[in-house]
C-alpha positions in Angstrom: -46.9 97.6 -40.8 -50.2 99.4 -41.6 -53.4 97.7 -42.5 -53.0 98.2 -46.2 -49.7 96.4 -46.2 -51.1 93.5 -44.2 -53.9 93.1 -46.7 -51.4 93.0 -49.6 -49.4 90.3 -47.9 -52.5 88.2 -47.2 -53.5 88.6 -50.8 -50.2 87.4 -52.1 -50.3 84.4 -49.7 -53.8 83.5 -50.8 -52.7 83.8 -54.4 -49.9 81.4 -53.9 -52.0 78.9 -52.0 -54.7 79.0 -54.7 -52.1 78.4 -57.4 -50.6 75.5 -55.4 -54.1 74.0 -55.0 -54.7 74.3 -58.7 -51.5 72.5 -59.5 -52.4 69.8 -57.1 -55.8 69.4 -58.8 -54.1 69.1 -62.1 -51.6 66.5 -60.8 -54.4 64.5 -59.3 -56.3 64.4 -62.6 -53.2 63.2 -64.4 -52.8 60.3 -62.0 -56.4 59.3 -61.8 -55.6 55.7 -62.6 -54.0 55.5 -59.1 -56.7 57.3 -57.3 -59.9 55.9 -58.7 -61.6 55.4 -55.3 -60.7 58.9 -54.0 -60.8 61.0 -57.2 -64.0 62.8 -56.6 -63.3 63.4 -52.9 -59.8 64.7 -53.6 -61.2 67.1 -56.3 -63.7 68.3 -53.9 -61.0 68.7 -51.3 -58.8 70.8 -53.6 -61.8 72.9 -54.7 -62.9 73.4 -51.2 -59.5 74.4 -50.0 -59.3 77.1 -52.8 -62.7 78.3 -52.0 -62.0 78.5 -48.3 -58.8 80.4 -49.0 -60.6 83.1 -51.0 -63.1 83.6 -48.3 -60.8 83.5 -45.4 -60.9 87.3 -45.0 -64.7 87.2 -45.0 -64.6 85.1 -41.9 -61.8 87.1 -40.4 -59.2 84.3 -40.6 -55.5 85.2 -40.4 -53.0 84.4 -43.0 -51.3 82.1 -40.5 -54.4 80.0 -40.2 -54.6 79.7 -44.0 -51.0 78.5 -44.4 -51.4 76.1 -41.5 -54.0 74.1 -43.3 -53.1 74.6 -46.9 -49.5 73.1 -46.6 -50.5 69.8 -44.8 -53.6 69.5 -47.0 -51.5 69.8 -50.1 -49.1 67.2 -48.7 -51.9 64.8 -48.0 -52.8 64.6 -51.7 -49.2 64.2 -52.8 -48.3 61.6 -50.2 -51.3 59.6 -51.0 -50.3 59.6 -54.6 -46.8 58.3 -53.7 -48.4 55.6 -51.5 -50.5 54.4 -54.4 -47.2 53.9 -56.3 -45.7 52.0 -53.5 -48.8 49.8 -53.2 -48.5 48.8 -56.9 -44.7 48.0 -56.5 -45.2 45.9 -53.3 -48.1 44.0 -54.9 -46.4 43.1 -58.2 -42.7 42.9 -57.4 -41.0 39.6 -56.4 -39.1 39.8 -53.1 -36.5 37.3 -54.2 -35.5 39.4 -57.3 -34.0 42.1 -55.1 -34.5 41.7 -51.4 -32.9 44.9 -50.3 -34.8 46.9 -53.0 -38.1 45.4 -51.8 -37.2 46.1 -48.2 -36.4 49.7 -49.1 -39.9 50.0 -50.7 -41.5 48.6 -47.6 -39.6 51.1 -45.5 -40.6 54.0 -47.7 -44.1 52.8 -47.6 -44.1 52.8 -43.8 -42.7 56.3 -43.7 -45.2 57.6 -46.3 -48.1 56.1 -44.3 -46.9 57.7 -41.1 -46.4 61.0 -42.9 -49.9 60.8 -44.4 -51.4 60.0 -41.0 -49.6 62.9 -39.3 -50.6 65.4 -42.0 -54.2 64.2 -42.0 -54.2 64.8 -38.2 -53.0 68.4 -38.7 -55.6 69.1 -41.4 -58.4 67.5 -39.3 -57.3 69.5 -36.3 -57.5 72.8 -38.3 -60.8 72.0 -40.0 -62.3 71.0 -36.6 -61.4 74.4 -35.3 -62.8 76.1 -38.3 -66.1 74.2 -38.3 -67.4 76.4 -35.4 -67.9 79.3 -37.9 -71.5 80.7 -38.1 -71.7 80.3 -41.9 -73.7 77.2 -42.9 -72.1 77.2 -46.3 -68.7 77.2 -44.7 -69.6 74.5 -42.2 -70.8 72.2 -45.0 -67.6 72.7 -46.9 -65.5 72.0 -43.9 -67.4 68.9 -42.9 -67.0 67.5 -46.4 -63.3 68.1 -46.3 -63.1 66.5 -42.9 -64.8 63.4 -44.2 -62.4 63.1 -47.0 -59.3 63.7 -44.9 -60.5 61.3 -42.2 -60.9 58.7 -44.9 -57.3 59.2 -46.0 -56.2 59.2 -42.4 -57.3 55.5 -42.2 -55.0 54.5 -45.1 -52.2 53.4 -42.7 -54.6 51.4 -40.6 -56.0 49.7 -43.7 -52.5 48.9 -45.0 -51.5 47.4 -41.6 -54.8 45.4 -41.2 -55.1 41.8 -42.3 -55.2 41.7 -46.1 -53.7 45.2 -46.3 -51.0 45.8 -48.9 -48.3 46.4 -46.3 -49.3 43.3 -44.3 -49.2 41.2 -47.4 -45.9 42.6 -48.3 -44.5 41.8 -44.8 -46.0 38.3 -45.2 -44.0 37.9 -48.4 -40.9 39.2 -46.6 -41.4 36.5 -44.0 -41.7 33.8 -46.6 -38.4 35.0 -48.3 -36.8 35.1 -44.8 -37.6 31.4 -44.3 -36.4 30.7 -47.8 -33.0 32.4 -47.3 -32.5 30.7 -44.0 -33.1 27.3 -45.6 -30.5 28.1 -48.2 -27.8 28.3 -45.5 -26.7 24.7 -44.9 -25.5 23.8 -41.3 -21.8 23.7 -42.1 -21.6 26.3 -44.8 -20.5 29.9 -44.4 -23.2 32.3 -45.5 -22.2 34.8 -48.1 -22.1 38.4 -47.0 -24.9 39.5 -49.3 -27.1 36.8 -47.9 -26.4 37.9 -44.4 -27.1 41.5 -45.3 -30.5 40.5 -46.9 -31.4 38.5 -43.8 -30.4 41.3 -41.5 -32.5 43.7 -43.5 -35.5 41.4 -43.2 -35.1 41.0 -39.5 -35.0 44.8 -39.1 -38.2 45.4 -41.1 -40.1 42.6 -39.3 -38.9 44.0 -36.0 -40.0 47.5 -36.8 -43.4 46.2 -37.7 -44.0 44.4 -34.5 -43.2 40.9 -35.8 -40.4 40.1 -33.4 -42.0 36.9 -32.0 -42.9 35.7 -35.5 -39.4 36.5 -36.8 -37.9 34.4 -34.0 -40.4 31.6 -34.5 -39.7 31.4 -38.2 -35.9 31.4 -37.5 -36.1 28.6 -35.0 -38.4 26.5 -37.1 -36.2 26.7 -40.2 -32.8 26.4 -38.5 -34.1 23.8 -36.2 -35.3 21.7 -39.2 -31.9 22.2 -40.8 -30.2 20.9 -37.6 -32.4 17.8 -37.5 -31.7 17.1 -41.2 -28.0 17.4 -40.5 -28.3 14.6 -37.9 -30.5 12.3 -40.0 -27.3 10.4 -41.1 -26.6 9.5 -37.5 -28.3 6.7 -35.6 -29.1 8.6 -32.4 -31.9 6.3 -31.1 -29.6 5.0 -28.4 -29.7 8.3 -26.7 -33.3 7.7 -25.7 -33.6 4.0 -25.8 -30.8 3.0 -23.4 -32.1 3.0 -19.8 -30.4 2.0 -16.6 -32.4 -1.3 -16.4 -31.3 -2.4 -19.9 -27.7 -3.1 -19.2 -25.9 -5.0 -16.5 -22.5 -3.7 -17.3 -21.1 -0.7 -19.1 -19.5 -3.2 -21.5 -22.9 -3.9 -23.0 -23.2 -0.2 -24.1 -19.5 0.4 -24.7 -20.1 0.9 -28.4 -22.8 3.5 -27.7 -20.5 5.4 -25.4 -17.9 5.6 -28.1 -20.5 6.9 -30.5 -21.7 9.4 -27.9 -18.2 10.9 -27.8 -18.1 11.4 -31.6 -21.7 12.5 -32.0 -21.5 15.0 -29.1 -18.3 16.5 -30.6 -20.0 16.9 -34.0 -23.1 18.5 -32.5 -21.3 21.0 -30.3 -18.1 21.8 -32.1 -19.5 21.9 -35.6 -23.3 22.0 -35.8 -24.2 24.2 -32.9 -21.1 26.3 -33.1 -22.2 27.2 -36.7 -25.7 27.9 -35.6 -24.4 30.0 -32.7 -22.3 32.2 -35.0 -25.1 32.4 -37.6 -27.6 33.4 -34.9 -25.4 36.2 -33.6 -24.7 37.5 -37.1 -28.3 37.4 -38.3 -29.6 39.4 -35.2 -26.6 41.5 -34.7 -28.3 44.7 -36.0 -31.7 43.9 -34.7 -33.3 46.0 -32.0 -34.0 42.8 -30.0 -30.5 41.3 -30.5 -30.3 40.5 -26.8 -33.0 37.9 -27.4 -31.1 36.1 -30.2 -29.8 33.5 -27.7 -33.4 32.5 -27.1 -33.5 31.4 -30.7 -30.2 29.5 -30.4 -31.3 27.8 -27.1 -34.4 26.5 -28.8 -32.4 25.3 -31.8 -29.9 23.6 -29.4 -32.8 21.7 -27.8 -33.9 20.5 -31.3 -30.3 19.2 -31.8 -30.9 16.7 -29.0 -28.4 18.3 -26.6 -30.6 17.3 -23.6 -30.7 13.7 -24.9 -26.9 13.6 -25.0 -26.7 14.8 -21.4 -29.4 12.3 -20.4 -27.4 9.4 -21.9 -24.3 10.5 -20.0 -26.3 10.6 -16.7 -27.6 7.1 -17.4 -24.1 5.8 -17.7 -23.0 7.4 -14.5 -25.8 5.7 -12.6 -24.7 2.2 -13.7 -23.1 -0.2 -11.1 -19.5 0.6 -10.1 -17.0 -1.5 -12.0 -13.5 -1.1 -13.2 -14.3 -0.9 -16.9 -16.8 1.9 -16.1 -13.9 4.0 -14.7 -12.2 4.0 -18.1 -15.5 4.9 -19.8 -16.1 7.7 -17.3 -12.6 9.0 -18.1 -13.4 8.9 -21.8 -16.6 10.9 -21.1 -14.8 13.4 -19.0 -12.2 13.8 -21.7 -14.9 14.4 -24.3 -16.6 17.0 -22.1 -13.4 18.7 -21.1 -12.3 18.8 -24.8 -15.5 20.7 -25.5 -15.4 22.8 -22.4 -14.5 26.1 -24.1 -17.1 25.5 -26.8 -19.8 24.8 -24.1 -18.8 27.9 -22.2 -18.9 30.1 -25.3 -22.0 28.9 -27.1 -24.2 28.1 -24.1 -23.4 31.3 -22.2 -26.2 33.6 -21.0 -29.5 33.1 -19.3 -31.3 31.6 -22.3 -29.1 28.5 -22.1 -29.2 28.3 -18.3 -30.9 24.9 -18.3 -28.2 23.4 -20.6 -25.5 24.9 -18.4 -27.0 23.4 -15.2 -27.5 20.0 -16.7 -23.9 20.0 -18.1 -22.4 21.0 -14.8 -24.5 18.3 -13.1 -23.2 15.6 -15.6 -19.6 16.7 -15.1 -20.1 16.4 -11.3 -21.5 12.9 -11.6 -18.7 11.8 -13.9 -16.0 13.2 -11.6 -17.6 11.8 -8.4 -18.2 8.4 -10.1 -14.6 8.2 -11.4 -13.1 8.9 -7.9 -15.5 6.5 -6.1 -14.4 3.6 -8.4 -10.7 4.5 -8.4 -10.3 4.6 -4.7 -12.0 1.3 -4.3 -10.0 -0.6 -6.9 -7.6 -2.3 -4.5 -10.5 -3.2 -2.2 -12.4 -4.7 -5.1 -9.3 -6.9 -5.9 -9.2 -7.9 -2.3 -12.9 -8.8 -2.4 -12.1 -11.5 -5.0 -9.8 -13.3 -2.5 -12.5 -15.6 -1.1 -13.2 -17.0 -4.6 -11.7 -20.3 -5.7 -8.6 -20.5 -8.0 -8.7 -22.2 -11.4 -8.6 -26.0 -11.0 -6.2 -26.2 -14.0 -3.5 -24.1 -12.4 -3.9 -21.4 -15.0 -3.7 -17.7 -14.7 -7.0 -16.4 -13.3 -8.8 -14.0 -15.6 -8.7 -11.5 -12.7 -4.9 -11.5 -12.9 -4.9 -11.0 -16.6 -7.5 -8.3 -16.3 -5.8 -6.4 -13.5 -2.5 -6.3 -15.3 -4.0 -5.2 -18.6 -6.3 -2.8 -16.8 -3.6 -1.1 -14.8 -1.3 -0.7 -17.8 -4.2 0.8 -19.7 -5.1 3.1 -16.8 -1.4 4.3 -16.6 -1.3 5.2 -20.3 -0.8 8.9 -20.7 -4.3 9.5 -22.2 -6.1 8.0 -19.2 -3.6 8.8 -16.5 -3.4 12.5 -17.2 -7.2 12.6 -17.3 -7.5 10.7 -14.0 -5.0 13.2 -12.4 -7.2 16.1 -13.6 -10.4 14.5 -12.3 -9.0 13.6 -8.9 -7.5 17.1 -8.6 -10.9 18.6 -9.4 -12.6 16.3 -6.9 -10.3 17.1 -4.1 -10.6 20.8 -4.9 -14.4 20.5 -4.5 -13.8 18.9 -1.1 -11.2 21.5 -0.1 -8.4 18.9 0.0 -4.9 19.3 -1.1 -4.0 17.3 -4.2 -1.0 14.9 -4.2 -0.1 12.9 -7.3 1.6 10.4 -5.0 -1.7 9.2 -3.6 -2.8 8.0 -7.1 0.5 6.1 -7.5 0.1 4.5 -4.1 -3.3 3.3 -5.0 -2.0 1.7 -8.1 0.7 0.0 -6.1 -2.0 -1.2 -3.6 -3.8 -2.8 -6.5 -0.8 -4.8 -7.5 0.0 -5.7 -3.9 -3.6 -6.9 -3.3 -3.3 -9.1 -6.4 -0.2 -10.7 -5.1 -1.9 -11.5 -1.8 -4.8 -13.0 -3.8 -2.3 -15.4 -5.5 -0.8 -16.6 -2.3 -4.3 -17.2 -0.8 -5.5 -19.0 -3.9 -2.3 -21.2 -4.0 -3.0 -22.4 -0.5 -6.4 -23.7 -1.5 -4.8 -26.3 -3.7 -4.3 -29.4 -1.6 -1.9 -30.9 -4.2 1.5 -29.4 -3.5 2.6 -29.8 -7.2 -0.6 -27.9 -8.4 -0.1 -25.2 -5.8 3.5 -24.6 -7.0 2.5 -24.9 -10.6 -0.2 -22.3 -10.1 2.3 -19.9 -8.5 4.9 -20.6 -11.1 2.4 -19.9 -13.9 1.1 -16.6 -12.3 4.5 -15.2 -11.3 5.8 -15.8 -14.7 2.9 -13.9 -16.1 3.4 -11.0 -13.7 7.1 -10.9 -14.5 6.8 -11.1 -18.3 3.7 -8.9 -18.8 4.7 -6.1 -16.5 8.4 -5.8 -17.5 8.8 -2.7 -19.7 5.2 -1.6 -19.1 3.8 1.4 -17.3 2.8 -0.9 -14.3 6.3 -2.4 -14.3 7.9 1.1 -14.2 5.6 2.1 -11.4 6.3 -1.0 -9.3 10.0 -0.9 -9.9 12.6 -3.3 -11.3 13.0 -5.1 -7.9 9.3 -5.9 -7.9 9.5 -7.3 -11.4 12.6 -9.4 -10.8 11.2 -10.6 -7.5 8.4 -12.3 -9.4 10.9 -13.9 -11.8 13.0 -15.3 -8.9 9.9 -16.5 -7.1 8.7 -18.2 -10.3 12.0 -20.1 -10.5 11.6 -21.2 -6.9 8.1 -22.4 -7.5 9.3 -24.1 -10.7 11.9 -26.1 -8.6 9.2 -27.1 -6.1 6.8 -28.1 -8.9 9.3 -30.4 -10.5 10.4 -31.9 -7.1 6.8 -32.6 -6.1 5.9 -34.4 -9.4 8.3 -35.3 -12.3 11.5 -35.6 -10.3 10.0 -38.6 -8.4 10.0 -40.7 -11.5 13.7 -41.3 -12.2 14.1 -42.8 -8.7 11.7 -45.6 -9.7 14.2 -46.8 -12.4 17.2 -47.1 -10.1 19.3 -50.3 -10.5 19.0 -51.5 -6.9 18.0 -55.2 -6.8 18.4 -55.8 -10.6 21.5 -58.1 -10.3 20.8 -61.6 -9.1 24.1 -62.3 -7.4 26.6 -59.8 -6.0 29.3 -59.1 -8.5 27.5 -61.1 -11.1 26.0 -59.9 -14.4 22.7 -61.8 -14.4 19.6 -59.6 -14.3 16.4 -60.3 -12.4 13.9 -59.9 -15.2 11.0 -59.7 -12.8 12.5 -56.8 -11.0 13.2 -55.1 -14.3 9.6 -55.5 -15.3 8.4 -54.4 -11.9 10.4 -51.2 -11.9 9.3 -50.4 -15.4 5.7 -51.0 -14.5 5.9 -48.8 -11.4 7.5 -46.1 -13.5 4.8 -46.4 -16.1 2.0 -46.3 -13.6 3.5 -43.3 -11.8 4.0 -41.5 -15.1 0.4 -42.2 -16.2 -0.9 -40.9 -12.9 1.1 -37.6 -13.2 0.4 -37.3 -16.9 -3.4 -37.9 -16.4 -3.5 -35.3 -13.6 -1.5 -32.7 -15.4 -2.9 -33.2 -18.9 -5.7 -30.7 -17.9 -3.3 -28.2 -16.4 -2.6 -25.1 -18.5 0.3 -22.8 -19.1 -1.1 -19.8 -21.1 2.3 -18.4 -22.2 4.0 -20.1 -25.1 7.4 -19.4 -23.8 6.7 -20.9 -20.4 5.1 -24.0 -21.9 8.3 -24.6 -23.9 10.5 -24.0 -20.8 8.6 -26.4 -18.5 8.3 -29.1 -21.2 12.0 -29.0 -21.7 12.6 -29.2 -18.0 10.3 -32.2 -17.7 11.9 -33.9 -20.6 15.3 -33.3 -19.1 14.1 -34.9 -15.8 12.2 -37.9 -17.2 13.5 -38.9 -20.6 17.2 -39.5 -20.0 16.7 -42.0 -17.2 13.8 -43.7 -19.0 15.8 -44.0 -22.3 18.9 -45.3 -20.5 16.8 -47.9 -18.6 15.2 -49.2 -21.8 18.5 -49.3 -23.6 20.1 -51.4 -20.8 17.3 -53.8 -20.0 14.8 -54.0 -22.8 16.5 -56.9 -24.5 16.5 -59.0 -21.3 12.7 -58.8 -21.1 12.1 -59.5 -24.7 11.3 -55.9 -25.6 7.9 -55.5 -27.2 5.8 -52.3 -27.4 2.1 -52.9 -26.8 -0.9 -51.0 -25.4 -2.3 -53.9 -23.4 -2.1 -53.6 -19.6 -0.5 -56.9 -19.0 2.5 -56.5 -21.3 6.0 -55.4 -20.4 6.7 -52.0 -22.1 4.0 -49.5 -22.7 5.9 -46.5 -24.1 9.0 -46.0 -26.2 11.3 -43.1 -25.3 10.0 -41.3 -28.3 6.4 -41.8 -27.4 7.1 -40.6 -23.9 8.8 -37.5 -25.2 5.9 -36.7 -27.6 3.4 -37.0 -24.8 5.3 -34.6 -22.6 5.6 -32.0 -25.4 1.8 -32.0 -25.7 1.2 -31.0 -22.1 -0.1 -27.7 -20.8 -1.9 -26.5 -23.9 -4.7 -24.0 -23.0 -8.2 -24.9 -23.9 -9.2 -23.6 -27.4 -11.6 -20.7 -27.1 -11.0 -20.3 -23.4 -9.5 -16.8 -23.9 -11.7 -15.7 -26.8 -10.9 -16.9 -30.3 -7.3 -17.3 -29.5 -5.7 -20.3 -27.9 -3.1 -18.1 -26.1 -3.5 -15.7 -23.3 -0.8 -13.5 -24.8 -3.0 -12.8 -27.8 -5.7 -11.1 -25.8 -6.8 -7.8 -27.1 -5.0 -4.7 -25.9 -8.4 -3.3 -25.0 -10.1 -4.8 -22.0 -13.3 -6.0 -23.7 -13.7 -9.6 -22.6 -17.3 -10.2 -21.3 -15.9 -12.0 -18.3 -14.6 -8.8 -16.7 -18.1 -7.5 -16.3 -18.0 -9.2 -12.9 -14.4 -8.3 -12.1 -13.6 -5.4 -9.8 -17.3 -4.6 -9.4 -19.4 -4.3 -6.3 -19.8 -8.1 -5.9 -17.1 -10.9 -5.8 -16.9 -13.2 -8.8 -15.1 -16.5 -9.5 -11.4 -16.0 -10.1 
């Protein structure tokens, strides 16, 4: 291409540039209400650009140099005009009216600001290069243009500064973010459009360097929602109960039951919902890997550490049989929530919760096994104590039978097997279910040896046999058809029944069966073969009988048979032994001694046969209130909750 052709091309290029600049000037004047602060400078910029274009050949500038500056310079004016429109929208529009539309405007504003900054840099770079020209007029024009463009170049910085339009808009977005999060109740499922809006907010805040603020707002709002959801529960016990405040697990049994229900609600429902919401909200965020940090902080506000602390406190209490059942309940609760714990508390952010939970489980497992393998020993340790002076069933016997049956129920037994298997696995020991069954049998065997030892401590032979009869009846009746009875076998159960009958025979022989012999007819007839009766002998025998009866009755009036069926049985046997001989004696000889019933000591007949029978049928009643509100041992609660057992099967012996 020759020089003439080059000049023609340059002329056409300049012509187009000038026309474009002219149009930009017209456009600027039409939108002057948006560009009040920059109107004069932009007019000057447009004029200067046209002027510089016309004189480019004078200063030997190529057409490429002209195009390089004219294009970006034109864009600067147009972009700034668009930005002014966005500023008005962001300042006047309400975010809540259309969240996504507002976020779109924010995004476009960010893009326009970046584009304005980049174009300004290009223009400044070209003008800086051109300012080295020798023409003072040209230099003045260029410097004026530089000043204007550099002023526009700071638009993005001003928008992102405190009080800038973009920053104010992002502050409004944060406020709406908090508002939308508050609108999602803990147990509700957020609507898809709400989730989309929240995700859009998270994206915009993240892009603008507000990740920490976004997380902070999320944790603050959702944490408050979690705390509000728990306001209906009385959770003070989680912090208030300390190891020094309870002697036995029974004193905090109610709290342990509450702990089970409350922990399930917090983990399975409350935190599970928060976990799912947290993942969904931050799913599309650039920092989604940090979303578990938010959840972990919310979990802390739910009191999860307090729940674990309470569990640890229970495990540190003294070893006692009732505690074993409560530890099994606690393990069952934790095991039931195991999959939930593993899922929602996974990852490094929840590492502390994972560690504390594992430590609690370890304490529960170890504590359970320690108590279980010592149960038979704890029964044996009660052997030196004294038996009840009234021949009744010791509370330890009642407790052990009820306790063993409860422990053998499927709910507890299956959990115990699981716990022992875990414990032995930790210790690299092989698990055998038979070991647990043997320990349960050892408990029952130790209890039987206790009874034999206690019976020997009764110096009165009748009381000793009465005590054994009472207890073996109890063991027979209240183990037959139960889990403990099935474990021990039918031979063991019937063995107690047979031994009870043997003790029953000894008891009658050592007490009531001695009375009929006192009313024998030896010495009653005055002359051999005659019919005359020695009235003094009749009265003497009757007196001896009455005194012997009173002695036995007085002694045994404080003895107790807890079971209604056994009371009826023994009363009938005593009546059968005593009443026939006494009734027959009175019938035969009462008339000969001028029969008269009186309560004075020096009179002849103290009791009628009916009176004697009534007295016998009132024997062996248990003391009212001795076994709680009931007068019968058989009406004890199925749950082992009597305060007496706080000292039973614990680390120190107690009275039987």
